[in-house]
A tleap script that builds the chain and sets N, CA, C and O, in Angstrom:
source leaprc.protein.ff14SB
mol = sequence {
  NMET ASN THR ALA LYS LEU VAL ARG SER LEU
  LEU GLY VAL THR LEU PHE GLY LEU GLY VAL
  LEU THR GLY LEU VAL ALA GLN THR ALA LYS
  ASP VAL PRO GLN ARG VAL GLU LEU LYS ARG
  ALA ASP LEU ALA GLY ALA PRO GLY MET GLU
  VAL ILE GLU SER ILE THR GLU PHE LYS PRO
  GLY GLU GLY GLY GLU LEU HIE VAL HIE HIE
  GLY VAL GLU ALA SER TYR VAL ILE GLN GLY
  ALA THR ILE ARG VAL ALA GLY ARG GLU GLU
  PRO ILE VAL VAL PRO ALA GLY ILE SER GLN
  LEU THR LEU ARG GLY VAL LYS HIE GLY ALA
  PHE THR VAL ILE GLY ASP THR SER LEU LYS
  SER PHE ALA VAL HIE ILE VAL ASP LYS GLY
  GLN PRO LEU TYR ASP TYR SER CLYS
}
set mol.1.N position { 113.351 181.897 21.739 }
set mol.1.CA position { 112.051 181.649 22.343 }
set mol.1.C position { 111.422 183.016 22.626 }
set mol.1.O position { 112.076 183.909 23.165 }
set mol.2.N position { 110.151 183.168 22.259 }
set mol.2.CA position { 109.524 184.465 22.498 }
set mol.2.C position { 109.068 184.570 23.961 }
set mol.2.O position { 109.050 183.578 24.691 }
set mol.3.N position { 108.708 185.770 24.365 }
set mol.3.CA position { 108.360 186.063 25.760 }
set mol.3.C position { 107.158 185.259 26.225 }
set mol.3.O position { 107.170 184.765 27.353 }
set mol.4.N position { 106.134 185.105 25.420 }
set mol.4.CA position { 104.928 184.365 25.817 }
set mol.4.C position { 105.264 182.903 26.114 }
set mol.4.O position { 104.781 182.340 27.097 }
set mol.5.N position { 106.087 182.292 25.269 }
set mol.5.CA position { 106.476 180.896 25.498 }
set mol.5.C position { 107.304 180.774 26.771 }
set mol.5.O position { 107.130 179.828 27.538 }
set mol.6.N position { 108.202 181.726 26.997 }
set mol.6.CA position { 109.028 181.708 28.196 }
set mol.6.C position { 108.166 181.823 29.449 }
set mol.6.O position { 108.383 181.095 30.417 }
set mol.7.N position { 107.192 182.730 29.439 }
set mol.7.CA position { 106.300 182.911 30.593 }
set mol.7.C position { 105.499 181.641 30.833 }
set mol.7.O position { 105.365 181.213 31.980 }
set mol.8.N position { 104.957 181.022 29.774 }
set mol.8.CA position { 104.191 179.770 29.920 }
set mol.8.C position { 105.069 178.657 30.485 }
set mol.8.O position { 104.628 177.882 31.333 }
set mol.9.N position { 106.313 178.581 30.012 }
set mol.9.CA position { 107.230 177.553 30.502 }
set mol.9.C position { 107.530 177.754 31.981 }
set mol.9.O position { 107.496 176.800 32.759 }
set mol.10.N position { 107.822 178.984 32.367 }
set mol.10.CA position { 108.096 179.276 33.772 }
set mol.10.C position { 106.877 179.012 34.646 }
set mol.10.O position { 106.999 178.493 35.755 }
set mol.11.N position { 105.700 179.373 34.140 }
set mol.11.CA position { 104.469 179.113 34.883 }
set mol.11.C position { 104.260 177.616 35.058 }
set mol.11.O position { 103.873 177.170 36.138 }
set mol.12.N position { 104.509 176.836 34.016 }
set mol.12.CA position { 104.374 175.380 34.095 }
set mol.12.C position { 105.318 174.777 35.109 }
set mol.12.O position { 104.912 173.934 35.909 }
set mol.13.N position { 106.585 175.199 35.090 }
set mol.13.CA position { 107.568 174.698 36.042 }
set mol.13.C position { 107.174 175.083 37.468 }
set mol.13.O position { 107.306 174.274 38.386 }
set mol.14.N position { 106.696 176.304 37.659 }
set mol.14.CA position { 106.276 176.767 38.979 }
set mol.14.C position { 105.099 175.951 39.493 }
set mol.14.O position { 105.100 175.526 40.648 }
set mol.15.N position { 104.093 175.726 38.646 }
set mol.15.CA position { 102.928 174.943 39.062 }
set mol.15.C position { 103.313 173.509 39.383 }
set mol.15.O position { 102.811 172.934 40.349 }
set mol.16.N position { 104.201 172.923 38.581 }
set mol.16.CA position { 104.671 171.561 38.847 }
set mol.16.C position { 105.376 171.514 40.210 }
set mol.16.O position { 105.123 170.617 41.014 }
set mol.17.N position { 106.249 172.474 40.458 }
set mol.17.CA position { 106.966 172.536 41.733 }
set mol.17.C position { 106.025 172.683 42.922 }
set mol.17.O position { 106.229 172.057 43.962 }
set mol.18.N position { 104.996 173.508 42.767 }
set mol.18.CA position { 104.014 173.666 43.848 }
set mol.18.C position { 103.252 172.369 44.092 }
set mol.18.O position { 102.946 172.031 45.235 }
set mol.19.N position { 102.947 171.645 43.019 }
set mol.19.CA position { 102.264 170.358 43.162 }
set mol.19.C position { 103.115 169.354 43.918 }
set mol.19.O position { 102.618 168.654 44.801 }
set mol.20.N position { 104.401 169.281 43.576 }
set mol.20.CA position { 105.318 168.377 44.283 }
set mol.20.C position { 105.426 168.785 45.750 }
set mol.20.O position { 105.370 167.929 46.634 }
set mol.21.N position { 105.579 170.072 46.018 }
set mol.21.CA position { 105.681 170.565 47.387 }
set mol.21.C position { 104.423 170.242 48.188 }
set mol.21.O position { 104.509 169.811 49.338 }
set mol.22.N position { 103.256 170.449 47.581 }
set mol.22.CA position { 101.998 170.131 48.258 }
set mol.22.C position { 101.942 168.653 48.604 }
set mol.22.O position { 101.508 168.297 49.699 }
set mol.23.N position { 102.367 167.793 47.705 }
set mol.23.CA position { 102.386 166.358 47.966 }
set mol.23.C position { 103.325 165.997 49.099 }
set mol.23.O position { 103.000 165.147 49.928 }
set mol.24.N position { 104.485 166.633 49.144 }
set mol.24.CA position { 105.429 166.356 50.223 }
set mol.24.C position { 104.890 166.809 51.568 }
set mol.24.O position { 105.045 166.104 52.565 }
set mol.25.N position { 104.260 167.973 51.609 }
set mol.25.CA position { 103.683 168.468 52.866 }
set mol.25.C position { 102.556 167.547 53.308 }
set mol.25.O position { 102.464 167.208 54.488 }
set mol.26.N position { 101.699 167.137 52.383 }
set mol.26.CA position { 100.594 166.241 52.725 }
set mol.26.C position { 101.130 164.903 53.218 }
set mol.26.O position { 100.585 164.326 54.159 }
set mol.27.N position { 102.190 164.406 52.592 }
set mol.27.CA position { 102.760 163.122 52.971 }
set mol.27.C position { 103.347 163.163 54.374 }
set mol.27.O position { 103.202 162.200 55.127 }
set mol.28.N position { 103.997 164.244 54.737 }
set mol.28.CA position { 104.734 164.281 55.990 }
set mol.28.C position { 103.944 164.859 57.155 }
set mol.28.O position { 104.481 164.933 58.261 }
set mol.29.N position { 102.706 165.269 56.962 }
set mol.29.CA position { 101.940 165.887 58.040 }
set mol.29.C position { 101.867 164.995 59.273 }
set mol.29.O position { 102.093 165.483 60.381 }
set mol.30.N position { 101.559 163.699 59.126 }
set mol.30.CA position { 101.522 162.759 60.247 }
set mol.30.C position { 102.329 161.519 59.897 }
set mol.30.O position { 102.008 160.419 60.347 }
set mol.31.N position { 103.358 161.687 59.112 }
set mol.31.CA position { 104.119 160.574 58.587 }
set mol.31.C position { 105.348 160.304 59.439 }
set mol.31.O position { 105.695 161.086 60.323 }
set mol.32.N position { 106.003 159.177 59.155 }
set mol.32.CA position { 107.277 158.861 59.793 }
set mol.32.C position { 108.393 159.222 58.820 }
set mol.32.O position { 108.239 159.035 57.613 }
set mol.33.N position { 109.504 159.731 59.317 }
set mol.33.CA position { 110.586 160.139 58.409 }
set mol.33.C position { 111.243 158.960 57.705 }
set mol.33.O position { 111.941 159.159 56.711 }
set mol.34.N position { 111.041 157.745 58.187 }
set mol.34.CA position { 111.658 156.571 57.585 }
set mol.34.C position { 110.907 156.101 56.325 }
set mol.34.O position { 111.401 155.236 55.603 }
set mol.35.N position { 109.722 156.663 56.060 }
set mol.35.CA position { 108.915 156.216 54.919 }
set mol.35.C position { 109.146 157.109 53.713 }
set mol.35.O position { 109.115 158.335 53.816 }
set mol.36.N position { 109.378 156.476 52.564 }
set mol.36.CA position { 109.520 157.191 51.293 }
set mol.36.C position { 108.378 156.742 50.395 }
set mol.36.O position { 108.305 155.578 50.002 }
set mol.37.N position { 107.491 157.673 50.076 }
set mol.37.CA position { 106.364 157.343 49.209 }
set mol.37.C position { 106.836 157.257 47.765 }
set mol.37.O position { 107.548 158.133 47.275 }
set mol.38.N position { 106.426 156.182 47.092 }
set mol.38.CA position { 106.815 155.977 45.703 }
set mol.38.C position { 105.728 156.424 44.739 }
set mol.38.O position { 106.001 157.165 43.794 }
set mol.39.N position { 104.492 155.976 44.973 }
set mol.39.CA position { 103.376 156.323 44.092 }
set mol.39.C position { 102.090 156.390 44.897 }
set mol.39.O position { 101.958 155.783 45.960 }
set mol.40.N position { 101.139 157.157 44.349 }
set mol.40.CA position { 99.813 157.291 44.948 }
set mol.40.C position { 98.825 157.458 43.801 }
set mol.40.O position { 99.067 158.228 42.871 }
set mol.41.N position { 97.702 156.728 43.870 }
set mol.41.CA position { 96.695 156.821 42.808 }
set mol.41.C position { 95.321 156.495 43.382 }
set mol.41.O position { 95.201 155.757 44.360 }
set mol.42.N position { 94.284 157.059 42.756 }
set mol.42.CA position { 92.917 156.708 43.125 }
set mol.42.C position { 92.689 155.239 42.784 }
set mol.42.O position { 93.225 154.737 41.796 }
set mol.43.N position { 91.896 154.556 43.596 }
set mol.43.CA position { 91.556 153.157 43.338 }
set mol.43.C position { 90.354 153.117 42.410 }
set mol.43.O position { 89.249 153.498 42.796 }
set mol.44.N position { 90.572 152.657 41.194 }
set mol.44.CA position { 89.508 152.610 40.186 }
set mol.44.C position { 88.347 151.750 40.682 }
set mol.44.O position { 88.555 150.662 41.219 }
set mol.45.N position { 87.125 152.249 40.498 }
set mol.45.CA position { 85.938 151.511 40.887 }
set mol.45.C position { 85.583 151.611 42.354 }
set mol.45.O position { 84.595 151.023 42.793 }
set mol.46.N position { 86.374 152.348 43.120 }
set mol.46.CA position { 86.121 152.491 44.554 }
set mol.46.C position { 86.266 153.967 44.928 }
set mol.46.O position { 87.310 154.379 45.434 }
set mol.47.N position { 85.231 154.759 44.683 }
set mol.47.CA position { 85.322 156.186 45.000 }
set mol.47.C position { 85.682 156.403 46.473 }
set mol.47.O position { 85.174 155.722 47.364 }
set mol.48.N position { 86.560 157.356 46.696 }
set mol.48.CA position { 86.962 157.666 48.066 }
set mol.48.C position { 88.101 156.814 48.596 }
set mol.48.O position { 88.475 156.949 49.761 }
set mol.49.N position { 88.666 155.929 47.760 }
set mol.49.CA position { 89.787 155.086 48.187 }
set mol.49.C position { 91.003 155.402 47.310 }
set mol.49.O position { 90.865 155.806 46.155 }
set mol.50.N position { 92.195 155.208 47.882 }
set mol.50.CA position { 93.420 155.392 47.116 }
set mol.50.C position { 94.425 154.311 47.465 }
set mol.50.O position { 94.334 153.666 48.510 }
set mol.51.N position { 95.389 154.124 46.564 }
set mol.51.CA position { 96.452 153.145 46.728 }
set mol.51.C position { 97.761 153.912 46.880 }
set mol.51.O position { 98.057 154.812 46.095 }
set mol.52.N position { 98.545 153.548 47.900 }
set mol.52.CA position { 99.813 154.229 48.169 }
set mol.52.C position { 100.915 153.175 48.274 }
set mol.52.O position { 100.796 152.225 49.049 }
set mol.53.N position { 101.988 153.343 47.494 }
set mol.53.CA position { 103.162 152.471 47.564 }
set mol.53.C position { 104.272 153.211 48.278 }
set mol.53.O position { 104.483 154.402 48.046 }
set mol.54.N position { 104.988 152.504 49.155 }
set mol.54.CA position { 106.111 153.149 49.835 }
set mol.54.C position { 107.130 152.122 50.306 }
set mol.54.O position { 106.848 150.929 50.412 }
set mol.55.N position { 108.319 152.630 50.585 }
set mol.55.CA position { 109.387 151.838 51.192 }
set mol.55.C position { 109.717 152.493 52.520 }
set mol.55.O position { 109.833 153.714 52.622 }
set mol.56.N position { 109.867 151.648 53.539 }
set mol.56.CA position { 110.201 152.153 54.870 }
set mol.56.C position { 111.456 151.451 55.349 }
set mol.56.O position { 111.598 150.236 55.207 }
set mol.57.N position { 112.371 152.231 55.922 }
set mol.57.CA position { 113.594 151.660 56.482 }
set mol.57.C position { 113.807 152.189 57.894 }
set mol.57.O position { 113.964 153.391 58.109 }
set mol.58.N position { 113.809 151.264 58.850 }
set mol.58.CA position { 114.088 151.603 60.243 }
set mol.58.C position { 115.487 151.110 60.567 }
set mol.58.O position { 115.764 149.913 60.502 }
set mol.59.N position { 116.365 152.040 60.917 }
set mol.59.CA position { 117.751 151.718 61.255 }
set mol.59.C position { 117.819 151.234 62.705 }
set mol.59.O position { 116.881 151.448 63.473 }
set mol.60.N position { 118.931 150.581 63.084 }
set mol.60.CA position { 119.072 150.138 64.470 }
set mol.60.C position { 118.828 151.293 65.447 }
set mol.60.O position { 119.374 152.386 65.294 }
set mol.61.N position { 117.994 151.020 66.452 }
set mol.61.CA position { 117.632 152.035 67.438 }
set mol.61.C position { 116.339 152.761 67.097 }
set mol.61.O position { 115.744 153.393 67.969 }
set mol.62.N position { 115.892 152.684 65.845 }
set mol.62.CA position { 114.633 153.312 65.433 }
set mol.62.C position { 113.513 152.289 65.503 }
set mol.62.O position { 113.748 151.084 65.593 }
set mol.63.N position { 112.299 152.796 65.461 }
set mol.63.CA position { 111.165 151.880 65.483 }
set mol.63.C position { 109.875 152.574 65.142 }
set mol.63.O position { 109.835 153.777 64.886 }
set mol.64.N position { 108.824 151.791 65.145 }
set mol.64.CA position { 107.506 152.303 64.820 }
set mol.64.C position { 106.646 152.425 66.065 }
set mol.64.O position { 106.843 151.710 67.047 }
set mol.65.N position { 105.696 153.337 66.008 }
set mol.65.CA position { 104.735 153.505 67.094 }
set mol.65.C position { 103.483 152.703 66.787 }
set mol.65.O position { 103.199 152.401 65.628 }
set mol.66.N position { 102.739 152.361 67.824 }
set mol.66.CA position { 101.483 151.654 67.668 }
set mol.66.C position { 100.522 152.530 66.875 }
set mol.66.O position { 100.314 153.695 67.213 }
set mol.67.N position { 99.929 151.958 65.804 }
set mol.67.CA position { 99.053 152.743 64.931 }
set mol.67.C position { 98.066 151.844 64.209 }
set mol.67.O position { 98.168 150.618 64.256 }
set mol.68.N position { 97.113 152.470 63.542 }
set mol.68.CA position { 96.161 151.787 62.666 }
set mol.68.C position { 96.114 152.542 61.344 }
set mol.68.O position { 96.602 153.667 61.235 }
set mol.69.N position { 95.515 151.898 60.341 }
set mol.69.CA position { 95.295 152.538 59.042 }
set mol.69.C position { 93.808 152.543 58.730 }
set mol.69.O position { 93.058 151.704 59.228 }
set mol.70.N position { 93.388 153.491 57.907 }
set mol.70.CA position { 92.000 153.578 57.436 }
set mol.70.C position { 91.853 152.749 56.165 }
set mol.70.O position { 91.437 153.255 55.122 }
set mol.71.N position { 92.195 151.490 56.268 }
set mol.71.CA position { 92.156 150.580 55.138 }
set mol.71.C position { 93.110 149.430 55.383 }
set mol.71.O position { 93.399 149.091 56.531 }
set mol.72.N position { 93.599 148.829 54.310 }
set mol.72.CA position { 94.436 147.636 54.377 }
set mol.72.C position { 95.881 147.989 54.057 }
set mol.72.O position { 96.154 148.819 53.189 }
set mol.73.N position { 96.806 147.346 54.772 }
set mol.73.CA position { 98.238 147.478 54.488 }
set mol.73.C position { 98.783 146.097 54.135 }
set mol.73.O position { 98.643 145.153 54.911 }
set mol.74.N position { 99.400 145.983 52.968 }
set mol.74.CA position { 100.099 144.764 52.570 }
set mol.74.C position { 101.583 145.110 52.521 }
set mol.74.O position { 101.978 146.050 51.832 }
set mol.75.N position { 102.412 144.351 53.253 }
set mol.75.CA position { 103.835 144.677 53.279 }
set mol.75.C position { 104.685 143.443 53.016 }
set mol.75.O position { 104.266 142.307 53.242 }
set mol.76.N position { 105.901 143.708 52.528 }
set mol.76.CA position { 106.860 142.666 52.196 }
set mol.76.C position { 108.219 143.106 52.730 }
set mol.76.O position { 108.664 144.219 52.449 }
set mol.77.N position { 108.878 142.244 53.494 }
set mol.77.CA position { 110.177 142.582 54.090 }
set mol.77.C position { 111.273 142.370 53.058 }
set mol.77.O position { 111.505 141.255 52.591 }
set mol.78.N position { 111.938 143.460 52.716 }
set mol.78.CA position { 113.045 143.443 51.751 }
set mol.78.C position { 114.345 143.053 52.443 }
set mol.78.O position { 115.138 142.271 51.918 }
set mol.79.N position { 114.548 143.621 53.646 }
set mol.79.CA position { 115.743 143.324 54.439 }
set mol.79.C position { 115.298 143.063 55.864 }
set mol.79.O position { 114.686 143.920 56.500 }
set mol.80.N position { 115.605 141.880 56.360 }
set mol.80.CA position { 115.185 141.495 57.698 }
set mol.80.C position { 116.061 142.095 58.785 }
set mol.80.O position { 117.142 142.619 58.517 }
set mol.81.N position { 115.572 142.008 60.026 }
set mol.81.CA position { 116.288 142.564 61.174 }
set mol.81.C position { 115.757 141.923 62.459 }
set mol.81.O position { 114.760 141.201 62.445 }
set mol.82.N position { 116.435 142.198 63.547 }
set mol.82.CA position { 115.975 141.768 64.863 }
set mol.82.C position { 115.285 142.948 65.522 }
set mol.82.O position { 115.814 144.059 65.546 }
set mol.83.N position { 114.091 142.695 66.057 }
set mol.83.CA position { 113.314 143.769 66.685 }
set mol.83.C position { 112.870 143.366 68.087 }
set mol.83.O position { 112.831 142.184 68.430 }
set mol.84.N position { 112.539 144.363 68.879 }
set mol.84.CA position { 111.903 144.145 70.172 }
set mol.84.C position { 110.516 144.764 70.067 }
set mol.84.O position { 110.370 145.945 69.754 }
set mol.85.N position { 109.513 143.958 70.330 }
set mol.85.CA position { 108.128 144.403 70.265 }
set mol.85.C position { 107.689 144.829 71.671 }
set mol.85.O position { 107.988 144.154 72.657 }
set mol.86.N position { 106.984 145.947 71.746 }
set mol.86.CA position { 106.491 146.451 73.035 }
set mol.86.C position { 105.660 145.369 73.717 }
set mol.86.O position { 104.779 144.766 73.103 }
set mol.87.N position { 105.952 145.135 74.986 }
set mol.87.CA position { 105.194 144.152 75.756 }
set mol.87.C position { 105.739 142.732 75.685 }
set mol.87.O position { 105.224 141.843 76.364 }
set mol.88.N position { 106.774 142.501 74.873 }
set mol.88.CA position { 107.392 141.167 74.764 }
set mol.88.C position { 108.822 141.228 75.241 }
set mol.88.O position { 109.556 142.164 74.922 }
set mol.89.N position { 109.215 140.236 75.998 }
set mol.89.CA position { 110.571 140.229 76.531 }
set mol.89.C position { 111.599 139.739 75.509 }
set mol.89.O position { 112.690 140.300 75.404 }
set mol.90.N position { 111.252 138.700 74.765 }
set mol.90.CA position { 112.182 138.096 73.815 }
set mol.90.C position { 112.206 138.873 72.498 }
set mol.90.O position { 111.157 139.268 71.990 }
set mol.91.N position { 113.399 139.092 71.949 }
set mol.91.CA position { 113.481 139.733 70.624 }
set mol.91.C position { 112.907 138.804 69.553 }
set mol.91.O position { 112.798 137.594 69.749 }
set mol.92.N position { 112.548 139.397 68.427 }
set mol.92.CA position { 112.001 138.649 67.296 }
set mol.92.C position { 112.882 138.905 66.086 }
set mol.92.O position { 113.219 140.050 65.785 }
set mol.93.N position { 113.254 137.838 65.392 }
set mol.93.CA position { 113.997 137.971 64.140 }
set mol.93.C position { 112.966 138.007 63.022 }
set mol.93.O position { 112.198 137.062 62.842 }
set mol.94.N position { 112.954 139.105 62.272 }
set mol.94.CA position { 112.053 139.266 61.132 }
set mol.94.C position { 112.883 138.988 59.879 }
set mol.94.O position { 113.746 139.789 59.520 }
set mol.95.N position { 112.629 137.858 59.210 }
set mol.95.CA position { 113.461 137.520 58.044 }
set mol.95.C position { 113.017 138.251 56.781 }
set mol.95.O position { 111.855 138.634 56.640 }
set mol.96.N position { 113.956 138.433 55.878 }
set mol.96.CA position { 113.622 138.971 54.555 }
set mol.96.C position { 112.722 137.972 53.846 }
set mol.96.O position { 112.847 136.763 54.043 }
set mol.97.N position { 111.820 138.478 53.024 }
set mol.97.CA position { 110.986 137.618 52.207 }
set mol.97.C position { 109.614 137.305 52.773 }
set mol.97.O position { 108.804 136.673 52.095 }
set mol.98.N position { 109.331 137.732 53.999 }
set mol.98.CA position { 107.993 137.461 54.524 }
set mol.98.C position { 107.057 138.606 54.157 }
set mol.98.O position { 107.481 139.739 53.932 }
set mol.99.N position { 105.787 138.275 54.107 }
set mol.99.CA position { 104.783 139.300 53.817 }
set mol.99.C position { 103.752 139.307 54.936 }
set mol.99.O position { 103.611 138.344 55.689 }
set mol.100.N position { 103.041 140.420 55.018 }
set mol.100.CA position { 102.034 140.578 56.065 }
set mol.100.C position { 100.870 141.376 55.504 }
set mol.100.O position { 101.061 142.308 54.724 }
set mol.101.N position { 99.677 141.006 55.904 }
set mol.101.CA position { 98.474 141.726 55.529 }
set mol.101.C position { 97.815 142.205 56.817 }
set mol.101.O position { 97.406 141.393 57.646 }
set mol.102.N position { 97.712 143.522 56.987 }
set mol.102.CA position { 97.108 144.094 58.182 }
set mol.102.C position { 95.792 144.745 57.794 }
set mol.102.O position { 95.762 145.654 56.964 }
set mol.103.N position { 94.716 144.282 58.388 }
set mol.103.CA position { 93.390 144.758 58.032 }
set mol.103.C position { 93.067 146.096 58.681 }
set mol.103.O position { 93.735 146.527 59.621 }
set mol.104.N position { 92.048 146.732 58.170 }
set mol.104.CA position { 91.579 148.036 58.649 }
set mol.104.C position { 91.394 148.017 60.173 }
set mol.104.O position { 90.765 147.119 60.733 }
set mol.105.N position { 91.961 149.034 60.817 }
set mol.105.CA position { 91.747 149.236 62.244 }
set mol.105.C position { 92.528 148.336 63.174 }
set mol.105.O position { 92.369 148.453 64.390 }
set mol.106.N position { 93.369 147.438 62.665 }
set mol.106.CA position { 94.151 146.539 63.520 }
set mol.106.C position { 95.407 147.280 63.989 }
set mol.106.O position { 96.196 147.759 63.175 }
set mol.107.N position { 95.580 147.366 65.310 }
set mol.107.CA position { 96.754 148.043 65.868 }
set mol.107.C position { 98.007 147.215 65.609 }
set mol.107.O position { 98.013 145.996 65.780 }
set mol.108.N position { 99.068 147.905 65.194 }
set mol.108.CA position { 100.339 147.243 64.921 }
set mol.108.C position { 101.464 148.275 64.914 }
set mol.108.O position { 101.219 149.482 64.914 }
set mol.109.N position { 102.715 147.771 64.909 }
set mol.109.CA position { 103.848 148.653 64.683 }
set mol.109.C position { 104.609 149.125 65.904 }
set mol.109.O position { 105.481 149.982 65.763 }
set mol.110.N position { 104.334 148.619 67.087 }
set mol.110.CA position { 105.071 149.068 68.277 }
set mol.110.C position { 106.333 148.209 68.415 }
set mol.110.O position { 106.300 147.145 69.032 }
set mol.111.N position { 107.443 148.678 67.836 }
set mol.111.CA position { 108.686 147.903 67.858 }
set mol.111.C position { 109.885 148.830 67.778 }
set mol.111.O position { 109.769 150.008 67.442 }
set mol.112.N position { 111.057 148.256 68.101 }
set mol.112.CA position { 112.337 148.940 67.950 }
set mol.112.C position { 113.317 147.954 67.333 }
set mol.112.O position { 113.369 146.795 67.743 }
set mol.113.N position { 114.088 148.398 66.359 }
set mol.113.CA position { 115.136 147.563 65.761 }
set mol.113.C position { 116.302 147.520 66.742 }
set mol.113.O position { 116.828 148.560 67.138 }
set mol.114.N position { 116.707 146.297 67.134 }
set mol.114.CA position { 117.764 146.186 68.149 }
set mol.114.C position { 119.040 145.548 67.620 }
set mol.114.O position { 120.056 145.553 68.316 }
set mol.115.N position { 119.019 145.007 66.425 }
set mol.115.CA position { 120.216 144.377 65.870 }
set mol.115.C position { 121.090 145.373 65.142 }
set mol.115.O position { 120.940 146.586 65.288 }
set mol.116.N position { 122.009 144.835 64.350 }
set mol.116.CA position { 122.950 145.660 63.572 }
set mol.116.C position { 122.393 146.056 62.215 }
set mol.116.O position { 122.965 146.907 61.535 }
set mol.117.N position { 121.283 145.448 61.812 }
set mol.117.CA position { 120.760 145.605 60.462 }
set mol.117.C position { 119.456 146.392 60.464 }
set mol.117.O position { 118.627 146.234 61.360 }
set mol.118.N position { 119.284 147.233 59.461 }
set mol.118.CA position { 118.029 147.973 59.294 }
set mol.118.C position { 116.919 147.034 58.857 }
set mol.118.O position { 117.164 146.042 58.171 }
set mol.119.N position { 115.694 147.356 59.260 }
set mol.119.CA position { 114.504 146.653 58.793 }
set mol.119.C position { 113.930 147.470 57.647 }
set mol.119.O position { 113.554 148.628 57.822 }
set mol.120.N position { 113.866 146.850 56.465 }
set mol.120.CA position { 113.414 147.569 55.278 }
set mol.120.C position { 112.258 146.801 54.654 }
set mol.120.O position { 112.351 145.593 54.435 }
set mol.121.N position { 111.154 147.520 54.364 }
set mol.121.CA position { 109.987 146.850 53.775 }
set mol.121.C position { 109.343 147.714 52.699 }
set mol.121.O position { 109.494 148.935 52.660 }
set mol.122.N position { 108.619 147.021 51.831 }
set mol.122.CA position { 107.816 147.643 50.789 }
set mol.122.C position { 106.363 147.457 51.211 }
set mol.122.O position { 105.970 146.357 51.601 }
set mol.123.N position { 105.563 148.514 51.137 }
set mol.123.CA position { 104.161 148.415 51.555 }
set mol.123.C position { 103.239 149.031 50.515 }
set mol.123.O position { 103.580 149.998 49.835 }
set mol.124.N position { 102.065 148.437 50.421 }
set mol.124.CA position { 100.974 148.984 49.623 }
set mol.124.C position { 99.802 149.188 50.576 }
set mol.124.O position { 99.341 148.249 51.225 }
set mol.125.N position { 99.332 150.419 50.649 }
set mol.125.CA position { 98.168 150.748 51.473 }
set mol.125.C position { 96.990 151.029 50.543 }
set mol.125.O position { 97.121 151.775 49.573 }
set mol.126.N position { 95.855 150.435 50.840 }
set mol.126.CA position { 94.604 150.738 50.141 }
set mol.126.C position { 93.707 151.346 51.210 }
set mol.126.O position { 93.136 150.638 52.040 }
set mol.127.N position { 93.592 152.670 51.174 }
set mol.127.CA position { 93.025 153.400 52.302 }
set mol.127.C position { 92.010 154.453 51.857 }
set mol.127.O position { 91.909 154.799 50.680 }
set mol.128.N position { 91.264 154.947 52.848 }
set mol.128.CA position { 90.310 156.025 52.609 }
set mol.128.C position { 91.061 157.285 52.195 }
set mol.128.O position { 91.976 157.728 52.889 }
set mol.129.N position { 90.674 157.851 51.075 }
set mol.129.CA position { 91.303 159.076 50.573 }
set mol.129.C position { 90.961 160.236 51.511 }
set mol.129.O position { 89.823 160.360 51.963 }
set mol.130.N position { 91.934 161.068 51.794 }
set mol.130.CA position { 91.715 162.232 52.639 }
set mol.130.C position { 91.919 161.967 54.121 }
set mol.130.O position { 91.886 162.901 54.923 }
set mol.131.N position { 92.129 160.719 54.499 }
set mol.131.CA position { 92.419 160.375 55.891 }
set mol.131.C position { 93.926 160.301 56.077 }
set mol.131.O position { 94.648 160.052 55.112 }
set mol.132.N position { 94.418 160.511 57.291 }
set mol.132.CA position { 95.864 160.346 57.499 }
set mol.132.C position { 96.238 158.888 57.284 }
set mol.132.O position { 95.441 157.993 57.565 }
set mol.133.N position { 97.438 158.648 56.791 }
set mol.133.CA position { 97.883 157.280 56.577 }
set mol.133.C position { 98.033 156.540 57.910 }
set mol.133.O position { 97.733 155.350 58.002 }
set mol.134.N position { 98.491 157.243 58.927 }
set mol.134.CA position { 98.676 156.657 60.261 }
set mol.134.C position { 97.745 157.355 61.253 }
set mol.134.O position { 97.636 158.581 61.256 }
set mol.135.N position { 97.089 156.578 62.079 }
set mol.135.CA position { 96.413 157.105 63.266 }
set mol.135.C position { 97.090 156.410 64.442 }
set mol.135.O position { 96.990 155.194 64.602 }
set mol.136.N position { 97.782 157.202 65.263 }
set mol.136.CA position { 98.575 156.637 66.348 }
set mol.136.C position { 97.713 156.342 67.560 }
set mol.136.O position { 96.818 157.111 67.912 }
set mol.137.N position { 98.000 155.210 68.194 }
set mol.137.CA position { 97.315 154.776 69.408 }
set mol.137.C position { 98.206 155.076 70.596 }
set mol.137.O position { 99.432 155.046 70.494 }
set mol.138.N position { 97.595 155.356 71.689 }
set mol.138.CA position { 98.372 155.592 72.929 }
set mol.138.C position { 98.203 154.430 73.863 }
set mol.138.O position { 98.770 154.428 74.956 }
savepdb mol mol.pdb
quit
């Protein structure tokens, strides 16, 4: 391989690595460590909107904070668990196989997993591009 090809290859690998790093930093700026982003793409026909796919797993003792999204969240429970929701005395059993649609600006997510099993879900967010995925409520 000649020097020019080697330099171009190294430059390509470096730029790719910087792109991945930038995506990871952008993802984790206000993110939860339990969320793993799978894909992100612009929403065709809707300038300023994007679609984000992710899987989230909350282990026993972990939970989510009260938050809203700048768009819609559609989620599907892959693995159910028992949770305690803030403000409720009785625990709730969240079974595998249920889905939920949370509309723009609706507060949700104040819970803690209290059973032996992790709560694992797949989510698709259709949100305003350039906004944080989570806006936390106090």
